[in-house]
PDBQT receptor file of N, H, CA, C and O in Angstrom, charges set to zero:
ATOM      1  N   MET A   1     254.106 107.180 193.115  1.00  0.00    +0.000 N 
ATOM      2  CA  MET A   1     253.448 107.581 191.891  1.00  0.00    +0.000 C 
ATOM      3  C   MET A   1     254.242 107.094 190.684  1.00  0.00    +0.000 C 
ATOM      4  O   MET A   1     255.134 107.792 190.201  1.00  0.00    +0.000 OA
ATOM      5  N   ILE A   2     253.934 105.948 190.219  1.00  0.00    +0.000 N 
ATOM      6  H   ILE A   2     253.210 105.381 190.612  1.00  0.00    +0.000 HD
ATOM      7  CA  ILE A   2     254.655 105.383 189.074  1.00  0.00    +0.000 C 
ATOM      8  C   ILE A   2     254.392 106.173 187.800  1.00  0.00    +0.000 C 
ATOM      9  O   ILE A   2     255.263 106.267 186.935  1.00  0.00    +0.000 OA
ATOM     10  N   TYR A   3     253.186 106.746 187.677  1.00  0.00    +0.000 N 
ATOM     11  H   TYR A   3     252.478 106.670 188.379  1.00  0.00    +0.000 HD
ATOM     12  CA  TYR A   3     252.865 107.496 186.463  1.00  0.00    +0.000 C 
ATOM     13  C   TYR A   3     253.702 108.757 186.358  1.00  0.00    +0.000 C 
ATOM     14  O   TYR A   3     254.139 109.114 185.264  1.00  0.00    +0.000 OA
ATOM     15  N   SER A   4     253.935 109.436 187.464  1.00  0.00    +0.000 N 
ATOM     16  H   SER A   4     253.580 109.146 188.353  1.00  0.00    +0.000 HD
ATOM     17  CA  SER A   4     254.713 110.671 187.404  1.00  0.00    +0.000 C 
ATOM     18  C   SER A   4     256.168 110.383 187.010  1.00  0.00    +0.000 C 
ATOM     19  O   SER A   4     256.774 111.177 186.289  1.00  0.00    +0.000 OA
ATOM     20  N   ARG A   5     256.728 109.279 187.463  1.00  0.00    +0.000 N 
ATOM     21  H   ARG A   5     256.235 108.634 188.048  1.00  0.00    +0.000 HD
ATOM     22  CA  ARG A   5     258.085 108.904 187.059  1.00  0.00    +0.000 C 
ATOM     23  C   ARG A   5     258.129 108.567 185.576  1.00  0.00    +0.000 C 
ATOM     24  O   ARG A   5     259.064 108.942 184.868  1.00  0.00    +0.000 OA
ATOM     25  N   PHE A   6     257.109 107.857 185.121  1.00  0.00    +0.000 N 
ATOM     26  H   PHE A   6     256.351 107.553 185.697  1.00  0.00    +0.000 HD
ATOM     27  CA  PHE A   6     257.025 107.499 183.704  1.00  0.00    +0.000 C 
ATOM     28  C   PHE A   6     256.940 108.756 182.840  1.00  0.00    +0.000 C 
ATOM     29  O   PHE A   6     257.627 108.862 181.824  1.00  0.00    +0.000 OA
ATOM     30  N   ILE A   7     256.110 109.689 183.237  1.00  0.00    +0.000 N 
ATOM     31  H   ILE A   7     255.552 109.603 184.062  1.00  0.00    +0.000 HD
ATOM     32  CA  ILE A   7     255.944 110.937 182.487  1.00  0.00    +0.000 C 
ATOM     33  C   ILE A   7     257.232 111.750 182.518  1.00  0.00    +0.000 C 
ATOM     34  O   ILE A   7     257.646 112.302 181.498  1.00  0.00    +0.000 OA
ATOM     35  N   GLU A   8     257.861 111.825 183.673  1.00  0.00    +0.000 N 
ATOM     36  H   GLU A   8     257.525 111.377 184.502  1.00  0.00    +0.000 HD
ATOM     37  CA  GLU A   8     259.119 112.562 183.788  1.00  0.00    +0.000 C 
ATOM     38  C   GLU A   8     260.183 111.974 182.870  1.00  0.00    +0.000 C 
ATOM     39  O   GLU A   8     260.904 112.718 182.205  1.00  0.00    +0.000 OA
ATOM     40  N   GLU A   9     260.288 110.666 182.826  1.00  0.00    +0.000 N 
ATOM     41  H   GLU A   9     259.703 110.061 183.366  1.00  0.00    +0.000 HD
ATOM     42  CA  GLU A   9     261.268 110.023 181.955  1.00  0.00    +0.000 C 
ATOM     43  C   GLU A   9     260.931 110.271 180.484  1.00  0.00    +0.000 C 
ATOM     44  O   GLU A   9     261.829 110.521 179.680  1.00  0.00    +0.000 OA
ATOM     45  N   ALA A  10     259.667 110.206 180.130  1.00  0.00    +0.000 N 
ATOM     46  H   ALA A  10     258.938 110.004 180.784  1.00  0.00    +0.000 HD
ATOM     47  CA  ALA A  10     259.255 110.468 178.752  1.00  0.00    +0.000 C 
ATOM     48  C   ALA A  10     259.596 111.895 178.338  1.00  0.00    +0.000 C 
ATOM     49  O   ALA A  10     260.049 112.130 177.218  1.00  0.00    +0.000 OA
ATOM     50  N   VAL A  11     259.380 112.840 179.238  1.00  0.00    +0.000 N 
ATOM     51  H   VAL A  11     259.012 112.649 180.148  1.00  0.00    +0.000 HD
ATOM     52  CA  VAL A  11     259.707 114.237 178.941  1.00  0.00    +0.000 C 
ATOM     53  C   VAL A  11     261.206 114.404 178.767  1.00  0.00    +0.000 C 
ATOM     54  O   VAL A  11     261.647 115.133 177.879  1.00  0.00    +0.000 OA
ATOM     55  N   ARG A  12     261.987 113.746 179.595  1.00  0.00    +0.000 N 
ATOM     56  H   ARG A  12     261.629 113.154 180.317  1.00  0.00    +0.000 HD
ATOM     57  CA  ARG A  12     263.449 113.832 179.460  1.00  0.00    +0.000 C 
ATOM     58  C   ARG A  12     263.918 113.283 178.113  1.00  0.00    +0.000 C 
ATOM     59  O   ARG A  12     264.757 113.893 177.451  1.00  0.00    +0.000 OA
ATOM     60  N   TRP A  13     263.378 112.135 177.709  1.00  0.00    +0.000 N 
ATOM     61  H   TRP A  13     262.696 111.640 178.247  1.00  0.00    +0.000 HD
ATOM     62  CA  TRP A  13     263.741 111.556 176.414  1.00  0.00    +0.000 C 
ATOM     63  C   TRP A  13     263.326 112.461 175.268  1.00  0.00    +0.000 C 
ATOM     64  O   TRP A  13     264.064 112.608 174.294  1.00  0.00    +0.000 OA
ATOM     65  N   ARG A  14     262.149 113.068 175.375  1.00  0.00    +0.000 N 
ATOM     66  H   ARG A  14     261.550 112.948 176.166  1.00  0.00    +0.000 HD
ATOM     67  CA  ARG A  14     261.671 113.981 174.328  1.00  0.00    +0.000 C 
ATOM     68  C   ARG A  14     262.567 115.205 174.245  1.00  0.00    +0.000 C 
ATOM     69  O   ARG A  14     262.898 115.662 173.151  1.00  0.00    +0.000 OA
ATOM     70  N   PHE A  15     262.958 115.737 175.389  1.00  0.00    +0.000 N 
ATOM     71  H   PHE A  15     262.689 115.367 176.278  1.00  0.00    +0.000 HD
ATOM     72  CA  PHE A  15     263.850 116.890 175.420  1.00  0.00    +0.000 C 
ATOM     73  C   PHE A  15     265.192 116.536 174.777  1.00  0.00    +0.000 C 
ATOM     74  O   PHE A  15     265.734 117.322 174.001  1.00  0.00    +0.000 OA
ATOM     75  N   LEU A  16     265.723 115.370 175.094  1.00  0.00    +0.000 N 
ATOM     76  H   LEU A  16     265.283 114.731 175.725  1.00  0.00    +0.000 HD
ATOM     77  CA  LEU A  16     266.987 114.929 174.508  1.00  0.00    +0.000 C 
ATOM     78  C   LEU A  16     266.853 114.796 172.997  1.00  0.00    +0.000 C 
ATOM     79  O   LEU A  16     267.741 115.217 172.256  1.00  0.00    +0.000 OA
ATOM     80  N   ASP A  17     265.756 114.215 172.539  1.00  0.00    +0.000 N 
ATOM     81  H   ASP A  17     265.034 113.873 173.141  1.00  0.00    +0.000 HD
ATOM     82  CA  ASP A  17     265.521 114.047 171.103  1.00  0.00    +0.000 C 
ATOM     83  C   ASP A  17     265.465 115.404 170.402  1.00  0.00    +0.000 C 
ATOM     84  O   ASP A  17     266.051 115.571 169.332  1.00  0.00    +0.000 OA
ATOM     85  N   GLN A  18     264.773 116.361 170.987  1.00  0.00    +0.000 N 
ATOM     86  H   GLN A  18     264.297 116.225 171.856  1.00  0.00    +0.000 HD
ATOM     87  CA  GLN A  18     264.683 117.698 170.397  1.00  0.00    +0.000 C 
ATOM     88  C   GLN A  18     266.054 118.377 170.362  1.00  0.00    +0.000 C 
ATOM     89  O   GLN A  18     266.396 119.040 169.382  1.00  0.00    +0.000 OA
ATOM     90  N   THR A  19     266.827 118.214 171.420  1.00  0.00    +0.000 N 
ATOM     91  H   THR A  19     266.550 117.676 172.216  1.00  0.00    +0.000 HD
ATOM     92  CA  THR A  19     268.160 118.815 171.482  1.00  0.00    +0.000 C 
ATOM     93  C   THR A  19     269.064 118.242 170.398  1.00  0.00    +0.000 C 
ATOM     94  O   THR A  19     269.784 118.983 169.730  1.00  0.00    +0.000 OA
ATOM     95  N   ILE A  20     269.028 116.935 170.225  1.00  0.00    +0.000 N 
ATOM     96  H   ILE A  20     268.443 116.332 170.767  1.00  0.00    +0.000 HD
ATOM     97  CA  ILE A  20     269.843 116.283 169.193  1.00  0.00    +0.000 C 
ATOM     98  C   ILE A  20     269.422 116.745 167.804  1.00  0.00    +0.000 C 
ATOM     99  O   ILE A  20     270.269 117.026 166.956  1.00  0.00    +0.000 OA
ATOM    100  N   THR A  21     268.121 116.823 167.572  1.00  0.00    +0.000 N 
ATOM    101  H   THR A  21     267.433 116.594 168.260  1.00  0.00    +0.000 HD
ATOM    102  CA  THR A  21     267.617 117.278 166.271  1.00  0.00    +0.000 C 
ATOM    103  C   THR A  21     268.078 118.698 165.972  1.00  0.00    +0.000 C 
ATOM    104  O   THR A  21     268.508 118.989 164.856  1.00  0.00    +0.000 OA
ATOM    105  N   GLU A  22     267.992 119.581 166.959  1.00  0.00    +0.000 N 
ATOM    106  H   GLU A  22     267.642 119.344 167.866  1.00  0.00    +0.000 HD
ATOM    107  CA  GLU A  22     268.430 120.966 166.770  1.00  0.00    +0.000 C 
ATOM    108  C   GLU A  22     269.938 121.039 166.506  1.00  0.00    +0.000 C 
ATOM    109  O   GLU A  22     270.385 121.828 165.673  1.00  0.00    +0.000 OA
ATOM    110  N   ALA A  23     270.710 120.229 167.205  1.00  0.00    +0.000 N 
ATOM    111  H   ALA A  23     270.347 119.588 167.881  1.00  0.00    +0.000 HD
ATOM    112  CA  ALA A  23     272.164 120.226 167.000  1.00  0.00    +0.000 C 
ATOM    113  C   ALA A  23     272.496 119.742 165.595  1.00  0.00    +0.000 C 
ATOM    114  O   ALA A  23     273.345 120.327 164.923  1.00  0.00    +0.000 OA
ATOM    115  N   ARG A  24     271.841 118.688 165.148  1.00  0.00    +0.000 N 
ATOM    116  H   ARG A  24     271.151 118.212 165.694  1.00  0.00    +0.000 HD
ATOM    117  CA  ARG A  24     272.088 118.182 163.792  1.00  0.00    +0.000 C 
ATOM    118  C   ARG A  24     271.747 119.226 162.747  1.00  0.00    +0.000 C 
ATOM    119  O   ARG A  24     272.493 119.412 161.786  1.00  0.00    +0.000 OA
ATOM    120  N   GLU A  25     270.622 119.910 162.928  1.00  0.00    +0.000 N 
ATOM    121  H   GLU A  25     270.016 119.759 163.708  1.00  0.00    +0.000 HD
ATOM    122  CA  GLU A  25     270.224 120.944 161.980  1.00  0.00    +0.000 C 
ATOM    123  C   GLU A  25     271.225 122.103 161.974  1.00  0.00    +0.000 C 
ATOM    124  O   GLU A  25     271.483 122.703 160.930  1.00  0.00    +0.000 OA
ATOM    125  N   GLY A  26     271.774 122.405 163.124  1.00  0.00    +0.000 N 
ATOM    126  H   GLY A  26     271.565 121.918 163.972  1.00  0.00    +0.000 HD
ATOM    127  CA  GLY A  26     272.722 123.510 163.224  1.00  0.00    +0.000 C 
ATOM    128  C   GLY A  26     274.048 123.240 162.530  1.00  0.00    +0.000 C 
ATOM    129  O   GLY A  26     274.745 124.175 162.137  1.00  0.00    +0.000 OA
ATOM    130  N   PHE A  27     274.399 121.979 162.376  1.00  0.00    +0.000 N 
ATOM    131  H   PHE A  27     273.832 121.219 162.695  1.00  0.00    +0.000 HD
ATOM    132  CA  PHE A  27     275.680 121.622 161.771  1.00  0.00    +0.000 C 
ATOM    133  C   PHE A  27     275.547 120.968 160.408  1.00  0.00    +0.000 C 
ATOM    134  O   PHE A  27     276.548 120.516 159.853  1.00  0.00    +0.000 OA
ATOM    135  N   GLU A  28     274.339 120.902 159.845  1.00  0.00    +0.000 N 
ATOM    136  H   GLU A  28     273.525 121.269 160.295  1.00  0.00    +0.000 HD
ATOM    137  CA  GLU A  28     274.146 120.168 158.599  1.00  0.00    +0.000 C 
ATOM    138  C   GLU A  28     274.852 120.798 157.399  1.00  0.00    +0.000 C 
ATOM    139  O   GLU A  28     275.142 120.096 156.430  1.00  0.00    +0.000 OA
ATOM    140  N   ASP A  29     275.134 122.095 157.437  1.00  0.00    +0.000 N 
ATOM    141  H   ASP A  29     274.898 122.665 158.224  1.00  0.00    +0.000 HD
ATOM    142  CA  ASP A  29     275.811 122.728 156.312  1.00  0.00    +0.000 C 
ATOM    143  C   ASP A  29     277.328 122.789 156.495  1.00  0.00    +0.000 C 
ATOM    144  O   ASP A  29     278.035 123.332 155.646  1.00  0.00    +0.000 OA
ATOM    145  N   MET A  30     277.828 122.236 157.595  1.00  0.00    +0.000 N 
ATOM    146  H   MET A  30     277.254 121.795 158.285  1.00  0.00    +0.000 HD
ATOM    147  CA  MET A  30     279.268 122.244 157.868  1.00  0.00    +0.000 C 
ATOM    148  C   MET A  30     279.932 121.060 157.159  1.00  0.00    +0.000 C 
ATOM    149  O   MET A  30     279.399 119.950 157.146  1.00  0.00    +0.000 OA
ATOM    150  N   ALA A  31     281.091 121.313 156.576  1.00  0.00    +0.000 N 
ATOM    151  H   ALA A  31     281.524 122.214 156.586  1.00  0.00    +0.000 HD
ATOM    152  CA  ALA A  31     281.850 120.248 155.914  1.00  0.00    +0.000 C 
ATOM    153  C   ALA A  31     282.256 119.197 156.945  1.00  0.00    +0.000 C 
ATOM    154  O   ALA A  31     282.533 119.521 158.100  1.00  0.00    +0.000 OA
ATOM    155  N   LEU A  32     282.287 117.939 156.517  1.00  0.00    +0.000 N 
ATOM    156  H   LEU A  32     282.061 117.675 155.579  1.00  0.00    +0.000 HD
ATOM    157  CA  LEU A  32     282.607 116.851 157.445  1.00  0.00    +0.000 C 
ATOM    158  C   LEU A  32     283.983 117.012 158.081  1.00  0.00    +0.000 C 
ATOM    159  O   LEU A  32     284.152 116.737 159.269  1.00  0.00    +0.000 OA
ATOM    160  N   GLY A  33     284.958 117.451 157.308  1.00  0.00    +0.000 N 
ATOM    161  H   GLY A  33     284.820 117.674 156.343  1.00  0.00    +0.000 HD
ATOM    162  CA  GLY A  33     286.302 117.652 157.858  1.00  0.00    +0.000 C 
ATOM    163  C   GLY A  33     286.308 118.708 158.957  1.00  0.00    +0.000 C 
ATOM    164  O   GLY A  33     286.944 118.528 159.996  1.00  0.00    +0.000 OA
ATOM    165  N   ALA A  34     285.608 119.791 158.727  1.00  0.00    +0.000 N 
ATOM    166  H   ALA A  34     285.091 119.936 157.884  1.00  0.00    +0.000 HD
ATOM    167  CA  ALA A  34     285.532 120.865 159.728  1.00  0.00    +0.000 C 
ATOM    168  C   ALA A  34     284.791 120.373 160.973  1.00  0.00    +0.000 C 
ATOM    169  O   ALA A  34     285.152 120.722 162.097  1.00  0.00    +0.000 OA
ATOM    170  N   LEU A  35     283.765 119.570 160.765  1.00  0.00    +0.000 N 
ATOM    171  H   LEU A  35     283.471 119.287 159.852  1.00  0.00    +0.000 HD
ATOM    172  CA  LEU A  35     283.021 119.022 161.896  1.00  0.00    +0.000 C 
ATOM    173  C   LEU A  35     283.891 118.062 162.703  1.00  0.00    +0.000 C 
ATOM    174  O   LEU A  35     283.838 118.063 163.933  1.00  0.00    +0.000 OA
ATOM    175  N   ASP A  36     284.687 117.247 162.023  1.00  0.00    +0.000 N 
ATOM    176  H   ASP A  36     284.730 117.246 161.024  1.00  0.00    +0.000 HD
ATOM    177  CA  ASP A  36     285.611 116.345 162.728  1.00  0.00    +0.000 C 
ATOM    178  C   ASP A  36     286.605 117.121 163.580  1.00  0.00    +0.000 C 
ATOM    179  O   ASP A  36     286.894 116.730 164.711  1.00  0.00    +0.000 OA
ATOM    180  N   VAL A  37     287.128 118.216 163.044  1.00  0.00    +0.000 N 
ATOM    181  H   VAL A  37     286.893 118.533 162.125  1.00  0.00    +0.000 HD
ATOM    182  CA  VAL A  37     288.073 119.050 163.796  1.00  0.00    +0.000 C 
ATOM    183  C   VAL A  37     287.386 119.636 165.024  1.00  0.00    +0.000 C 
ATOM    184  O   VAL A  37     287.941 119.615 166.122  1.00  0.00    +0.000 OA
ATOM    185  N   LEU A  38     286.183 120.155 164.836  1.00  0.00    +0.000 N 
ATOM    186  H   LEU A  38     285.731 120.171 163.944  1.00  0.00    +0.000 HD
ATOM    187  CA  LEU A  38     285.429 120.750 165.941  1.00  0.00    +0.000 C 
ATOM    188  C   LEU A  38     285.156 119.717 167.039  1.00  0.00    +0.000 C 
ATOM    189  O   LEU A  38     285.316 120.007 168.224  1.00  0.00    +0.000 OA
ATOM    190  N   ILE A  39     284.749 118.528 166.642  1.00  0.00    +0.000 N 
ATOM    191  H   ILE A  39     284.619 118.292 165.679  1.00  0.00    +0.000 HD
ATOM    192  CA  ILE A  39     284.483 117.456 167.608  1.00  0.00    +0.000 C 
ATOM    193  C   ILE A  39     285.771 117.065 168.323  1.00  0.00    +0.000 C 
ATOM    194  O   ILE A  39     285.769 116.866 169.538  1.00  0.00    +0.000 OA
ATOM    195  N   GLY A  40     286.862 116.953 167.587  1.00  0.00    +0.000 N 
ATOM    196  H   GLY A  40     286.863 117.114 166.600  1.00  0.00    +0.000 HD
ATOM    197  CA  GLY A  40     288.147 116.614 168.192  1.00  0.00    +0.000 C 
ATOM    198  C   GLY A  40     288.573 117.626 169.242  1.00  0.00    +0.000 C 
ATOM    199  O   GLY A  40     289.062 117.257 170.310  1.00  0.00    +0.000 OA
ATOM    200  N   LYS A  41     288.384 118.905 168.934  1.00  0.00    +0.000 N 
ATOM    201  H   LYS A  41     287.986 119.205 168.067  1.00  0.00    +0.000 HD
ATOM    202  CA  LYS A  41     288.730 119.946 169.901  1.00  0.00    +0.000 C 
ATOM    203  C   LYS A  41     287.846 119.864 171.139  1.00  0.00    +0.000 C 
ATOM    204  O   LYS A  41     288.320 120.055 172.259  1.00  0.00    +0.000 OA
ATOM    205  N   ALA A  42     286.565 119.581 170.939  1.00  0.00    +0.000 N 
ATOM    206  H   ALA A  42     286.180 119.427 170.029  1.00  0.00    +0.000 HD
ATOM    207  CA  ALA A  42     285.643 119.478 172.078  1.00  0.00    +0.000 C 
ATOM    208  C   ALA A  42     286.003 118.293 172.962  1.00  0.00    +0.000 C 
ATOM    209  O   ALA A  42     285.963 118.396 174.188  1.00  0.00    +0.000 OA
ATOM    210  N   VAL A  43     286.354 117.173 172.349  1.00  0.00    +0.000 N 
ATOM    211  H   VAL A  43     286.386 117.089 171.353  1.00  0.00    +0.000 HD
ATOM    212  CA  VAL A  43     286.734 115.991 173.124  1.00  0.00    +0.000 C 
ATOM    213  C   VAL A  43     288.010 116.258 173.907  1.00  0.00    +0.000 C 
ATOM    214  O   VAL A  43     288.108 115.900 175.081  1.00  0.00    +0.000 OA
ATOM    215  N   THR A  44     288.984 116.882 173.264  1.00  0.00    +0.000 N 
ATOM    216  H   THR A  44     288.904 117.173 172.311  1.00  0.00    +0.000 HD
ATOM    217  CA  THR A  44     290.244 117.215 173.943  1.00  0.00    +0.000 C 
ATOM    218  C   THR A  44     289.991 118.138 175.132  1.00  0.00    +0.000 C 
ATOM    219  O   THR A  44     290.546 117.935 176.212  1.00  0.00    +0.000 OA
ATOM    220  N   ALA A  45     289.156 119.146 174.931  1.00  0.00    +0.000 N 
ATOM    221  H   ALA A  45     288.706 119.311 174.054  1.00  0.00    +0.000 HD
ATOM    222  CA  ALA A  45     288.857 120.078 176.022  1.00  0.00    +0.000 C 
ATOM    223  C   ALA A  45     288.123 119.373 177.159  1.00  0.00    +0.000 C 
ATOM    224  O   ALA A  45     288.376 119.661 178.329  1.00  0.00    +0.000 OA
ATOM    225  N   ALA A  46     287.226 118.462 176.832  1.00  0.00    +0.000 N 
ATOM    226  H   ALA A  46     287.021 118.228 175.882  1.00  0.00    +0.000 HD
ATOM    227  CA  ALA A  46     286.455 117.755 177.865  1.00  0.00    +0.000 C 
ATOM    228  C   ALA A  46     287.351 116.816 178.673  1.00  0.00    +0.000 C 
ATOM    229  O   ALA A  46     287.062 116.534 179.836  1.00  0.00    +0.000 OA
ATOM    230  N   ARG A  47     288.413 116.343 178.077  1.00  0.00    +0.000 N 
ATOM    231  H   ARG A  47     288.647 116.572 177.132  1.00  0.00    +0.000 HD
ATOM    232  CA  ARG A  47     289.312 115.405 178.772  1.00  0.00    +0.000 C 
ATOM    233  C   ARG A  47     290.328 116.113 179.657  1.00  0.00    +0.000 C 
ATOM    234  O   ARG A  47     291.009 115.466 180.453  1.00  0.00    +0.000 OA
ATOM    235  N   GLN A  48     290.439 117.412 179.532  1.00  0.00    +0.000 N 
ATOM    236  H   GLN A  48     289.886 117.937 178.885  1.00  0.00    +0.000 HD
ATOM    237  CA  GLN A  48     291.378 118.171 180.355  1.00  0.00    +0.000 C 
ATOM    238  C   GLN A  48     290.890 118.225 181.784  1.00  0.00    +0.000 C 
ATOM    239  O   GLN A  48     289.695 118.394 182.025  1.00  0.00    +0.000 OA
ATOM    240  N   PRO A  49     291.802 118.082 182.742  1.00  0.00    +0.000 N 
ATOM    241  CA  PRO A  49     291.382 118.193 184.139  1.00  0.00    +0.000 C 
ATOM    242  C   PRO A  49     290.876 119.598 184.456  1.00  0.00    +0.000 C 
ATOM    243  O   PRO A  49     291.344 120.586 183.891  1.00  0.00    +0.000 OA
ATOM    244  N   ALA A  50     289.933 119.662 185.352  1.00  0.00    +0.000 N 
ATOM    245  H   ALA A  50     289.553 118.859 185.812  1.00  0.00    +0.000 HD
ATOM    246  CA  ALA A  50     289.376 120.961 185.747  1.00  0.00    +0.000 C 
ATOM    247  C   ALA A  50     290.442 121.798 186.441  1.00  0.00    +0.000 C 
ATOM    248  O   ALA A  50     291.249 121.284 187.216  1.00  0.00    +0.000 OA
ATOM    249  N   ALA A  51     290.433 123.077 186.155  1.00  0.00    +0.000 N 
ATOM    250  H   ALA A  51     289.777 123.495 185.526  1.00  0.00    +0.000 HD
ATOM    251  CA  ALA A  51     291.443 123.972 186.731  1.00  0.00    +0.000 C 
ATOM    252  C   ALA A  51     291.107 124.334 188.165  1.00  0.00    +0.000 C 
ATOM    253  O   ALA A  51     291.850 125.080 188.804  1.00  0.00    +0.000 OA
TER     254      ALA A  51
């Protein structure tokens, strides 16, 4: 069923687009410096080996 795969992929892309839009809206009032710090902390935490 090629159509079902196509639809599934389209839904995934739409979901990703909505998630990104919501994230941007959630941080739009945050100062750029504070956002950089927050992103830096998240990247550092993601790079830590799992306990």
